[in-house]
ZASE-747584 format. One line per 10 residues: number of its first residue (from 1); their letters; for each residue x, y, z of N, C-alpha, C. Coordinates in pm, 1 decimal, always signed. Atoms other than C-alpha are relative to their C-alpha. Layout:
REM ZASE-747584
NUM) a) X/Y/Z/X/Y/Z/X/Y/Z; ...
***
This chain:
REM ZASE-747584
1) mdeqittqrl) -47.0/+71.5/+127.7/+1567.5/+702.6/-6722.3/-95.0/+26.8/-110.6; +49.4/-58.9/+102.2/+1481.6/+856.5/-7043.1/+9.0/-129.1/-67.8; -8.2/+60.6/+147.0/+1563.7/+558.6/-7276.6/-163.4/-83.4/+43.2; +152.2/+85.7/-0.4/+1237.2/+375.8/-7396.2/+42.4/-148.9/+6.0; -28.2/+95.4/-59.4/+1151.7/+56.2/-7219.7/-91.9/-66.7/-73.6; +151.0/+131.1/+66.5/+1001.4/-234.8/-7466.0/+4.2/-103.0/+72.1; +0.1/+121.0/-103.5/+937.8/-535.1/-7355.7/+137.2/-55.6/-7.0; -146.2/+40.8/-0.2/+1270.9/-665.7/-7506.4/+76.6/+40.4/+81.1; -78.9/-105.4/-115.2/+1461.4/-422.4/-7312.7/-54.2/-88.0/+165.2; +42.1/+24.2/-142.6/+1244.8/-505.8/-6975.5/+39.8/-143.7/-51.4
11) lvlrkltrai) -74.6/+154.0/-40.0/+1355.5/-914.1/-7017.1/+147.7/+0.2/+57.1; -128.2/-57.8/+1.3/+1708.5/-746.4/-7028.1/+29.9/+34.0/+131.2; +0.2/-79.6/-131.7/+1658.0/-500.6/-6717.0/-7.0/-93.3/+114.3; +33.8/+69.1/-84.6/+1482.8/-760.7/-6536.5/+125.2/-84.2/+33.8; -75.5/+107.7/-63.2/+1729.3/-1069.1/-6570.9/+147.8/+131.7/+124.1; -99.8/-72.5/-44.6/+2030.6/-799.1/-6441.5/-87.1/+42.9/+154.0; +48.6/-42.1/-106.4/+1765.5/-653.2/-6175.3/+22.6/-155.5/+117.6; -10.8/+119.6/-144.4/+1725.2/-1034.8/-5953.8/+126.3/-1.1/+9.3; -174.7/+50.3/-38.4/+2111.3/-1084.8/-6018.9/+44.7/+99.7/+70.9; -37.1/-112.8/-89.1/+2185.4/-739.4/-5826.6/-116.4/-35.6/+117.0
21) adhlrtqlke) +56.9/+105.4/-200.1/+1866.8/-891.8/-5558.0/+58.0/-72.6/+29.0; -94.3/+105.5/-48.6/+2020.6/-1192.3/-5535.8/+110.4/+26.1/+81.2; -102.7/-9.3/-51.1/+2354.7/-1051.4/-5463.0/-64.7/+67.4/+132.1; +25.3/-67.1/-122.4/+2256.0/-800.2/-5205.3/-97.6/-64.0/+110.4; +139.8/+66.1/-136.4/+1963.3/-1009.9/-5009.7/+103.3/-81.9/+52.2; -65.0/+98.2/+4.1/+2232.7/-1315.3/-5004.0/+162.5/+137.8/+144.6; -89.8/-60.1/-28.2/+2506.0/-1030.8/-4882.1/-66.1/+65.2/+163.1; +183.5/-69.8/-100.1/+2169.8/-840.0/-4636.7/+58.2/-138.5/+142.8; +26.2/+143.2/-146.7/+2125.1/-1193.1/-4447.2/+141.8/-44.4/+66.2; -127.7/+21.1/-70.8/+2494.1/-1269.8/-4418.8/+31.6/+100.3/+106.8
31) ylatltpllr) -108.0/-79.4/-39.7/+2590.7/-949.6/-4272.0/-123.0/+18.2/+186.3; +85.9/+36.8/-90.4/+2220.2/-997.2/-4016.9/+42.2/-139.6/+53.0; -4.2/+164.6/-90.9/+2305.2/-1358.7/-3930.4/+89.9/+60.2/+168.7; -123.4/+13.8/-82.5/+2630.0/-1205.2/-3771.6/-49.6/+126.1/+88.5; +113.5/-106.7/-65.6/+2410.3/-924.7/-3637.7/-103.4/-77.0/+133.7; +78.9/+11.1/+9.0/+2174.5/-1117.0/-3506.9/+19.3/-16.8/+194.4; +19.3/-70.3/-135.5/+2266.6/-1121.8/-3117.0/-39.2/+121.2/+101.2; +28.7/-112.7/-43.8/+2254.6/-762.3/-3124.7/-193.5/+49.3/-13.7; +160.5/+7.5/+48.0/+1861.0/-778.1/-3248.2/-72.7/-95.6/+108.7; +44.9/+85.8/-91.4/+1800.3/-1032.4/-2972.3/-65.2/+77.6/+101.0
41) pthvlgeyvq) +75.1/-67.2/-99.1/+1514.0/-866.9/-2735.8/+18.9/+22.2/+173.9; -79.6/+32.4/-82.1/+1712.0/-980.6/-2440.5/+116.6/+120.8/+14.2; -124.5/-125.9/+21.4/+2002.8/-722.1/-2535.2/-49.8/+136.3/+46.6; +48.7/-118.8/-46.3/+1761.6/-466.1/-2504.1/-25.7/+56.2/+156.0; +76.2/-56.4/-85.7/+1511.5/-502.8/-2276.4/+10.8/-86.4/+143.2; -100.6/+81.6/-149.9/+1707.1/-776.7/-2018.1/-144.0/-81.9/+49.4; +95.8/+13.9/-110.1/+1473.0/-876.4/-1748.3/-122.6/-38.8/-38.4; +157.0/-44.8/-8.6/+1123.3/-779.1/-1896.9/-25.8/-123.4/-145.0; +29.7/+114.4/+118.9/+1164.4/-1083.1/-2177.2/-50.6/-105.1/+89.0; +6.7/+130.8/-108.1/+1018.0/-1397.4/-1994.8/+84.2/-127.2/-50.7
51) gsskvtvkga) -121.3/+96.6/+33.4/+1270.6/-1666.0/-1988.2/+199.4/+44.1/+16.1; -155.6/-86.6/+11.6/+1559.8/-1403.4/-1977.3/+50.4/-24.8/+128.4; -72.0/-26.7/-143.0/+1836.1/-1401.8/-1736.3/-7.3/+88.5/+113.8; +19.2/-126.4/-84.5/+1803.6/-1161.3/-1413.2/+105.2/+65.6/-41.3; -69.5/-116.1/+5.7/+2127.6/-999.8/-1535.1/-93.8/+133.6/-42.8; +63.8/-134.9/+19.6/+2053.4/-577.3/-1540.6/+47.4/+7.1/-121.1; -67.3/-36.1/+150.1/+2075.7/-446.8/-1912.4/-18.8/+181.1/+57.5; -24.8/-191.2/+11.7/+2121.7/-34.2/-1891.9/-114.6/+7.4/-98.6; +145.8/-26.8/+52.2/+1796.1/+110.8/-1988.7/-42.5/-67.5/-19.7; +125.2/+41.5/+34.7/+1597.7/-140.7/-2021.7/-130.3/+6.0/+77.6
61) drafkelqnl) +95.3/-62.8/-83.6/+1353.1/-1.6/-1797.7/-89.4/+118.5/-104.8; +64.6/-87.7/+114.4/+1326.8/+295.1/-2043.5/-67.2/-35.2/-115.0; +28.4/+71.1/+120.2/+1305.8/+37.3/-2337.6/-146.0/-23.1/-7.3; +122.2/+87.5/+22.9/+1046.3/-136.6/-2195.0/-139.7/+95.6/+8.8; +105.1/-36.3/-90.6/+829.6/+134.7/-2064.2/-37.2/+90.5/-209.5; +6.1/-28.3/+157.1/+890.2/+299.6/-2453.6/-102.0/-112.3/-62.5; +46.1/+56.4/+54.6/+798.5/-2.3/-2612.8/-191.8/-0.5/+71.1; +124.1/-3.0/-30.1/+458.7/-17.8/-2356.3/-111.1/+112.0/-73.6; +34.9/-67.4/+65.2/+364.7/+322.0/-2488.5/-42.8/-6.3/-134.4; +53.0/+37.7/+112.4/+398.4/+231.0/-2816.8/-93.2/-77.5/-46.2
71) yetiapkkpf) +79.5/+114.6/+3.4/+196.3/-81.5/-2788.3/-108.2/+80.2/+38.9; +98.4/-108.3/-65.7/-65.8/+109.3/-2568.5/-70.5/+68.3/-151.3; +7.1/-82.8/+116.4/-78.9/+357.4/-2859.8/-112.8/-46.4/-139.4; +22.0/+7.1/+124.2/-117.1/+160.0/-3160.8/-132.6/-111.3/-15.2; +53.8/+100.8/+25.9/-314.3/-179.8/-3073.3/-136.2/+40.5/+3.1; +161.0/-61.4/-9.5/-656.9/-0.4/-2979.0/-81.7/+14.7/-80.0; +45.7/-27.5/+107.8/-702.3/+133.4/-3282.8/+14.0/-59.1/-122.9; +46.6/+74.3/+119.1/-824.1/+69.5/-3645.0/+117.4/-32.0/-47.3; +152.4/+118.4/+8.9/-769.7/-155.9/-3774.9/+14.8/-121.0/+69.7; -30.7/+86.6/-27.2/-654.3/-362.8/-3522.4/-60.3/+11.4/+161.8
81) eihgglqapi) +132.3/-44.5/-87.7/-858.8/-256.0/-3238.9/+39.3/-137.5/+130.4; -42.9/+78.3/-110.3/-676.3/-460.4/-2951.4/+11.7/+29.9/+139.0; -35.8/-63.1/-154.9/-729.0/-405.9/-2600.9/+48.4/-32.8/+81.4; -52.2/+24.7/-112.9/-577.1/-445.7/-2286.6/+205.1/+62.2/+10.5; -233.7/-54.7/+1.2/-181.9/-317.1/-2206.3/+91.6/-139.6/+28.2; -44.5/+58.8/-4.2/+103.5/-454.0/-2211.4/+130.9/-53.0/+146.3; -66.9/-14.3/-178.4/+251.2/-593.2/-1862.3/+179.6/-103.9/-72.9; -132.0/+79.7/-56.1/+588.6/-766.0/-1776.6/+6.2/-132.3/+50.5; -79.1/+72.0/+139.1/+737.9/-1039.2/-1878.1/-82.2/+31.2/-105.9; +93.8/-2.1/+95.0/+634.6/-1027.5/-2203.0/+64.9/-156.5/-108.2
91) eilsstpeil) -27.9/+132.3/+47.4/+691.7/-1390.9/-2418.7/+30.9/+61.5/-157.2; -92.0/+10.5/+138.0/+904.1/-1386.6/-2749.4/+2.6/-52.2/-5.6; -27.7/+135.6/+44.3/+831.0/-1656.3/-2971.3/+119.2/-56.7/-110.3; -88.9/+9.5/+62.2/+1089.4/-1563.6/-3182.5/+96.9/+50.7/-14.4; -51.1/-96.3/-45.5/+1411.6/-1374.2/-3226.3/+149.5/+12.6/-112.9; -104.7/-5.9/+68.2/+1606.3/-1440.4/-3533.7/-65.8/+95.3/-116.8; +88.0/-33.7/+104.8/+1550.5/-1245.8/-3824.2/-10.0/-0.7/-167.5; +90.5/+68.7/+108.4/+1398.1/-1226.3/-4115.0/-39.1/+110.1/-114.3; +54.7/-126.7/+73.2/+1375.0/-1013.9/-4451.2/-99.1/-60.7/-111.2; +53.8/+20.6/+97.9/+1118.5/-1004.4/-4712.5/-14.3/+129.1/-68.6
101) pveyahvars) -29.2/-154.5/+72.4/+1080.5/-749.9/-4999.9/-137.2/+115.6/-16.1; +67.1/-131.4/-68.6/+886.1/-424.0/-4960.5/-124.4/-152.2/-149.9; +34.8/-17.8/+111.2/+552.5/-497.1/-5194.6/-145.5/+96.5/+61.0; +65.9/-81.6/-21.4/+283.1/-277.1/-5267.2/-114.8/+10.6/-148.1; +81.2/+4.2/+72.7/-49.1/-225.3/-5478.0/+13.1/+131.3/-135.1; +8.0/-124.4/+57.3/-23.9/-43.6/-5782.5/-98.5/+19.9/-148.2; +120.3/+7.7/+80.1/-305.7/+36.8/-6045.1/+75.0/+56.0/-163.4; -29.3/-50.4/+57.2/-157.6/+39.0/-6385.0/-103.8/+41.9/-122.8; +113.4/-61.2/+120.7/-377.7/+254.5/-6676.2/+96.9/-25.9/-124.8; +5.9/-32.5/+170.7/-351.6/+238.9/-7070.3/-128.9/+69.4/-47.2
111) esdsktvtvt) +101.1/-76.8/+50.3/-555.6/+433.1/-7322.5/-118.9/-109.7/+34.0; +153.1/+94.7/+4.3/-810.5/+92.2/-7333.6/-9.1/-99.6/+123.6; -16.5/+101.0/-119.8/-739.0/-95.4/-6980.2/+67.1/+14.6/+98.6; -52.2/-35.9/-128.8/-653.8/-68.3/-6625.2/-28.7/-134.0/+79.1; +37.4/+93.7/-46.5/-511.1/-294.2/-6417.2/+57.9/-19.2/+142.7; -12.9/+1.5/-195.5/-454.7/-352.3/-5981.7/+152.9/-127.0/-35.9; -136.5/+94.3/-32.1/-62.5/-523.6/-5984.3/+24.2/-24.1/+87.1; -146.1/-15.3/-125.3/+165.0/-614.8/-5694.6/+84.8/-49.4/-13.9; -131.3/-5.2/-1.5/+437.1/-496.9/-5731.7/+131.1/-24.5/+99.6; -68.0/+24.3/-56.3/+767.7/-600.6/-5599.8/+141.9/+124.8/+15.5
121) spfrwiltya) -134.0/-86.5/-36.5/+1061.4/-354.3/-5453.2/+122.4/-95.7/+21.3; -135.6/+60.6/-47.1/+1416.8/-535.3/-5495.8/+65.9/-7.6/+47.8; -108.9/-80.2/-91.3/+1598.9/-339.8/-5314.5/-31.1/+31.6/+120.6; +67.4/+9.7/-160.9/+1406.0/-283.1/-5026.2/-69.5/-115.5/+77.4; +52.6/+80.3/-124.8/+1334.4/-517.8/-4718.8/-109.8/+67.3/+100.0; +109.7/-17.4/-139.0/+1057.0/-551.2/-4428.0/+100.5/-88.1/+92.9; -47.4/+107.9/-58.7/+1287.8/-671.5/-4152.4/-108.6/-53.9/+143.1; +121.4/+40.6/-95.0/+1065.2/-907.5/-3905.1/+89.3/-101.0/+107.4; -67.0/+140.7/-25.1/+1144.7/-1182.9/-3670.6/-55.6/-89.2/-81.2; +34.0/+152.7/-0.3/+1135.6/-1517.1/-3820.2/-144.4/-11.9/+25.5
131) gfgvpklrel) +172.0/-3.9/-36.6/+722.8/-1591.4/-3869.5/-96.8/+64.7/+34.7; +71.8/-51.0/-83.7/+625.3/-1305.4/-3782.4/+21.2/+179.1/-116.1; -20.1/-108.6/+89.0/+628.9/-1119.6/-4160.0/-154.2/+36.9/-62.8; +99.4/-138.5/+44.1/+370.8/-800.2/-4302.0/-96.7/-152.0/-86.5; +134.7/+106.4/+93.3/+174.6/-1155.4/-4570.4/-53.3/-64.4/+122.3; +110.7/+61.7/-61.0/+73.4/-1355.1/-4285.4/-58.2/+94.5/+108.4; +106.1/-40.4/-70.1/-43.2/-1070.3/-4059.2/-167.1/+28.8/-90.0; +120.1/-44.3/+85.2/-255.5/-950.5/-4334.9/-127.1/-111.6/-43.2; +117.4/+137.1/-14.5/-412.7/-1324.9/-4358.9/-69.8/+14.9/+153.4; +65.0/+29.3/-64.5/-485.3/-1301.7/-4018.5/-67.8/+86.6/+3.5
141) menrraasre) +58.5/-115.0/-30.6/-625.6/-983.9/-4018.9/-148.1/+40.1/-128.2; +132.7/+8.3/+44.2/-885.2/-1089.1/-4250.9/-72.4/-46.1/+43.7; +124.3/+86.8/-106.2/-1062.9/-1308.5/-3988.5/+50.8/+29.8/+146.5; -67.8/-81.9/-98.8/-947.1/-1053.8/-3707.6/-23.6/-56.5/+123.2; +57.2/+68.8/-136.6/-1194.6/-1145.3/-3449.8/+32.5/-134.8/+46.2; +9.6/+142.7/-16.9/-1114.5/-1501.5/-3456.7/+171.8/+0.5/+26.2; -135.1/+27.4/-29.1/-736.2/-1454.4/-3466.6/+58.7/+142.2/+72.6; -77.5/-136.9/-91.7/-689.7/-1136.3/-3205.1/+133.9/-26.7/+71.1; -71.3/+0.6/-104.5/-474.8/-1284.5/-2984.7/+163.3/-16.3/-63.0; -123.7/-13.2/+57.4/-246.0/-1378.7/-3277.5/+53.5/+130.7/-77.2
151) iaefllhflv) +0.2/-165.2/+45.8/-283.2/-1018.9/-3407.4/+83.7/+53.6/+104.5; -66.8/-37.6/-103.0/-144.7/-922.6/-3056.7/+131.1/-41.7/-10.6; -144.3/+49.7/-63.5/+169.5/-1135.8/-3077.8/+58.3/+54.6/-88.1; -77.6/-27.5/+170.7/+229.1/-1023.9/-3468.0/+60.6/+158.5/+80.8; -31.0/-173.4/+2.7/+232.8/-614.9/-3328.3/+112.9/-34.6/+158.9; -78.5/-24.8/-136.3/+426.6/-723.8/-2981.1/+168.1/-13.1/-103.8; -160.5/+30.4/+38.0/+723.0/-888.7/-3176.6/+43.9/+123.3/-164.0; -33.6/-150.9/+137.2/+683.2/-571.7/-3469.3/+71.8/+132.4/+62.3; +39.2/-131.2/-62.2/+674.0/-308.0/-3238.3/+209.2/-76.2/+163.1; -148.0/+23.4/-52.0/+1024.6/-491.4/-2992.2/+66.4/-8.5/-102.5
161) lktvishqtg) -101.5/-59.8/+98.3/+1196.1/-486.4/-3326.0/-0.3/+103.5/-39.9; -43.3/-161.7/+54.7/+1192.5/-150.7/-3371.9/+47.8/+30.8/+147.4; -89.9/-28.8/-155.1/+1258.6/-95.7/-2963.5/+175.0/-61.3/-25.1; -152.2/+57.8/-17.7/+1580.5/-300.2/-3018.4/+125.0/+54.8/-91.2; -101.2/-62.8/+133.5/+1671.5/-133.3/-3324.6/+45.3/+135.0/+39.4; +1.1/-151.7/-8.9/+1608.2/+210.7/-3260.3/+89.4/+45.7/+145.3; -55.5/-39.9/-165.2/+1791.1/+174.8/-2844.9/+136.8/-50.7/-39.6; -173.5/-3.6/+51.5/+2144.0/+102.2/-3041.8/+22.0/+66.6/-80.0; -17.3/-57.1/+88.4/+2248.0/+368.5/-3262.7/+109.1/-122.9/-89.9; -120.4/+52.7/+30.2/+2564.6/+190.0/-3308.7/-56.0/-125.4/-122.4
171) lmnilgdlrf) +50.9/+150.8/+79.5/+2374.6/-133.7/-3471.1/-25.3/+75.3/-162.6; +84.9/-44.1/+109.2/+2171.8/+117.9/-3713.1/+150.1/+66.5/-86.4; -156.3/-84.4/+46.8/+2561.6/+329.3/-3799.6/+59.9/-152.9/-31.5; -89.8/+87.9/+65.2/+2692.7/-37.5/-3899.2/-77.2/-28.4/-142.4; +94.8/+11.9/+165.8/+2359.9/-88.7/-4132.8/+75.2/+85.6/-114.0; -61.5/-131.9/+121.6/+2451.9/+236.6/-4292.2/+135.2/-1.3/-30.4; -194.8/+2.7/+42.8/+2848.8/+240.4/-4331.9/-38.1/-158.6/-117.5; +34.3/+110.6/+132.4/+2700.9/-125.0/-4514.4/-74.9/+23.0/-109.6; +127.4/-53.3/+151.4/+2469.8/+76.6/-4751.0/-106.0/-87.2/+4.9; +115.1/+52.2/-41.2/+2200.2/-91.8/-4565.4/-84.3/+54.4/+115.2
181) pvawetapgl) +65.5/-77.4/-118.4/+2006.5/+197.6/-4373.5/-73.5/-81.4/+22.0; +143.7/+70.3/-21.6/+1737.3/+113.2/-4163.1/-97.0/+116.1/+25.9; +135.3/-136.4/-32.4/+1383.5/+343.3/-4140.0/-97.6/-75.0/+43.4; +172.0/+45.7/-74.9/+1037.5/+284.9/-3981.1/-92.2/+83.3/-188.5; +109.7/-44.8/+131.5/+734.8/+288.5/-4300.1/-112.8/-45.6/+107.8; +118.8/+17.6/-74.4/+384.5/+254.8/-4200.8/-52.4/-79.5/-165.8; +25.9/+59.5/+108.6/+180.9/+34.3/-4478.9/-112.1/-28.1/-33.2; +155.0/-49.8/-6.0/-169.9/+69.6/-4614.7/-74.6/-138.0/+70.4; +124.6/+71.5/-112.5/-471.0/-124.5/-4373.3/+83.5/-53.9/+113.5; -56.5/+28.2/-53.8/-189.1/-173.1/-4153.4/+45.8/+155.4/+152.5
191) gdlplttisc) -10.6/-76.1/-60.3/-251.7/+186.8/-3938.9/+123.5/+32.0/+7.0; -122.4/-7.5/-10.1/-16.3/+295.7/-3755.3/+135.1/-48.0/+10.7; -90.1/+67.6/-9.1/+233.8/+35.4/-3761.2/+106.7/+7.7/-49.4; -126.7/-0.9/+106.4/+574.1/+68.3/-3826.2/+100.0/-94.2/+19.4; -109.5/+108.4/+32.0/+770.4/-154.1/-3986.0/+139.3/+11.3/-64.3; -193.6/-36.6/+8.9/+1132.3/-144.5/-3976.0/+52.7/-115.8/-140.3; -29.3/+65.2/+127.7/+1275.1/-187.3/-4362.7/+107.2/+59.1/-29.3; -97.4/-2.1/-7.9/+1593.7/-207.2/-4468.3/+51.8/+41.8/-166.8; +7.3/-51.8/+133.6/+1697.5/-17.6/-4813.3/+160.5/-39.6/-28.0; -170.1/-51.8/+30.2/+2050.5/+12.4/-5012.9/-24.2/+150.9/-130.7
201) sissflppdp) -60.6/-93.3/+72.1/+2193.2/+246.0/-5224.9/-20.9/+76.2/-145.8; +97.4/+52.4/+129.9/+2030.0/+130.8/-5536.4/-102.3/-33.1/-60.4; +190.4/+33.1/-18.7/+1673.1/+216.8/-5626.8/-70.0/-72.3/-161.5; +75.1/+52.2/+95.1/+1451.7/+48.1/-5844.6/-72.6/+86.2/-53.3; +93.2/-81.3/+49.1/+1161.5/+179.5/-6063.4/-134.6/-30.8/-82.4; +127.3/-9.6/+99.4/+845.6/+142.0/-6259.1/-17.8/-7.2/-142.9; +17.8/-34.5/+123.8/+810.1/+158.3/-6637.9/-129.3/+74.0/-53.1; +114.0/-73.8/+31.3/+530.8/+309.4/-6839.0/-107.7/-65.9/+5.7; +87.9/+102.5/-20.7/+208.8/+166.1/-6758.2/-22.4/-85.8/-83.4; +12.5/+77.4/+81.9/+147.8/+34.3/-7065.0/+70.1/-134.9/-12.2
211) viiesteisg) -69.2/+77.6/-7.9/+442.2/-175.6/-7055.2/+8.1/-140.7/+127.8; +36.8/+60.5/-55.2/+343.5/-303.0/-6740.1/-95.8/-163.2/-30.4; +97.6/+96.6/+26.6/+35.4/-443.0/-6856.6/+17.7/-112.5/-80.6; -69.7/+139.5/+80.9/+178.6/-641.0/-7135.0/+75.9/-66.1/+31.6; -15.3/+107.8/-15.8/+380.4/-786.1/-6967.8/-93.3/-91.7/+92.4; +83.1/+93.3/-71.2/+153.1/-930.1/-6684.4/-129.2/-79.6/-116.9; +85.5/+90.9/+73.9/-44.9/-1018.1/-6995.5/+38.3/-130.1/-55.4; -49.8/+66.4/+76.7/+226.2/-1225.6/-7156.5/-22.5/-84.1/+168.1; -25.5/+84.9/-131.3/+309.7/-1366.9/-6797.7/-149.7/-87.7/-9.2; +129.1/-1.8/-24.2/-92.4/-1411.9/-6677.0/-19.7/-15.9/+120.7
221) vavfeeivrl) +21.8/-52.2/-162.0/-51.5/-1312.1/-6312.3/-12.1/+147.1/-5.4; -36.6/-90.9/-9.8/-87.1/-971.9/-6221.0/+90.7/+54.3/+128.6; -87.6/+24.6/-57.1/+220.2/-969.6/-6062.9/+136.6/+88.8/-60.1; -146.8/-61.7/+117.5/+581.8/-689.6/-6196.0/+70.4/+4.8/+132.5; -84.7/-44.4/-61.5/+874.9/-633.1/-6026.6/+67.6/+125.7/-44.7; -65.5/-87.7/+12.3/+1069.5/-309.0/-6007.7/+109.3/-35.5/-126.5; -138.5/-14.7/+51.5/+1374.7/-238.4/-6208.1/+76.3/+45.1/+31.8; -138.3/-74.8/-106.3/+1715.8/-135.7/-6122.0/+39.0/+147.7/-99.5; -69.4/-107.4/+19.4/+1794.9/+222.9/-6170.4/+166.1/+4.9/-54.3; -168.6/+80.1/-25.1/+2134.6/+163.2/-6370.8/+112.1/+140.5/+32.6
231) edigrtedpf) -84.4/-85.7/-0.9/+2264.2/+523.0/-6327.7/+13.5/+21.4/+173.7; +15.6/+14.8/-142.8/+2228.7/+460.3/-5921.6/+185.7/-74.2/-24.2; -150.4/+64.1/-48.4/+2527.7/+202.2/-5977.7/+141.4/+83.8/-30.1; -90.8/-148.3/-6.3/+2731.6/+537.7/-6128.5/+16.8/+44.3/+113.5; +16.2/-47.9/-87.5/+2659.8/+683.3/-5873.7/+34.5/-26.8/+189.8; -18.5/+47.1/-104.8/+2754.9/+485.8/-5582.1/+146.4/+41.5/+92.1; -132.6/-48.5/-48.9/+2990.7/+620.2/-5326.9/+18.4/-42.3/+134.7; -84.1/+87.8/-142.9/+3225.3/+504.8/-5008.5/-29.0/+139.8/+139.1; +82.2/-105.9/-77.9/+3068.1/+686.3/-4734.6/+143.0/+6.3/+117.9; -105.0/+18.3/-120.5/+3420.0/+596.0/-4524.9/+63.0/+95.2/-58.1
241) rqrlaalars) -126.6/-69.1/+57.8/+3623.8/+782.0/-4805.5/-59.0/+147.0/-9.5; +50.3/-166.9/-20.6/+3424.2/+1100.1/-4786.2/+14.0/+20.6/+117.8; -77.2/-38.7/-186.1/+3470.1/+1121.9/-4374.4/+112.9/+14.1/-8.1; -129.8/-7.2/-67.3/+3781.1/+1038.8/-4366.1/+83.3/+178.9/-163.6; -8.0/-68.0/+88.2/+3841.5/+1338.4/-4735.1/-62.5/+88.9/+68.1; +86.2/-129.8/-84.5/+3598.8/+1580.3/-4528.3/+111.6/+43.9/+107.6; -74.3/-33.6/-161.8/+3833.3/+1569.7/-4165.0/+129.3/+60.5/-112.0; -117.9/-29.5/+104.0/+4132.7/+1587.6/-4466.6/+6.5/+170.5/-11.3; +14.8/-103.7/+73.4/+3996.4/+1906.0/-4627.2/+10.1/+86.1/+176.7; +11.7/-30.0/-87.3/+3888.9/+2016.1/-4235.8/+118.8/+91.3/+64.2
251) hgeav) -121.9/-31.5/-14.9/+4271.2/+2028.0/-4181.7/+72.2/+96.3/-112.9; -79.9/-97.3/+97.5/+4372.3/+2240.5/-4485.8/+38.3/-89.7/-108.8; -50.8/+89.4/+82.3/+4438.1/+1923.4/-4665.1/-82.3/-53.7/-139.3; +108.0/+37.4/+144.9/+4311.1/+1837.0/-5043.2/+33.6/-133.5/-45.3; -75.3/+129.9/+9.8/+4311.4/+1485.4/-5093.0/-32.0/-49.5/-186.8
***
């Protein structure tokens, strides 16, 4: 975006960003509520989940083995340093999906000042099981020795969610077609832990650092929210239409 971002312009874009974010978040929550049965661990891991029925789930053996390997690779390493293998059946305390926006630290600098600001990405979310979000995990990590059991539970729930989603290509395709693609990312301070993220085709960006510093000085808090990239709205395309058009072209027909 080439336009000059003044404080007044920022106020306008911030209101628009929040309106779009509220709309997208509501839509995503509705989709996830409908897809909740597919996100339950028993749907992929079957009898490897404590309390589940003894119905055989195709591929459960392979899925649990992958979960075991993932857990036993990540848990012993820093910053977690949790030792001991993962044995079946596993206890899952929550299987309801929950989303929270992605947050990260940004050092904003001007000619005379610098400030560390907590930035929110309004159109990117971390998907977790309810009660097992990243902010709570970071709190536990501050007192890691006293909370090692709770940290182990958090790791398990993050990795179970990854396993459940990655073993269902159809589920990922559905969310992708709804313009909410799923990916996995790591975050500072959480080692190699793969966080399940959901984004959308509309992106956001940070204005120049002096604008960020001025905004946080006015608000009195060192937090900031990225603002919508307006040109992305005009570039939004329909994947379904594109696929059908490609099929038509492959048969020599123009659409």
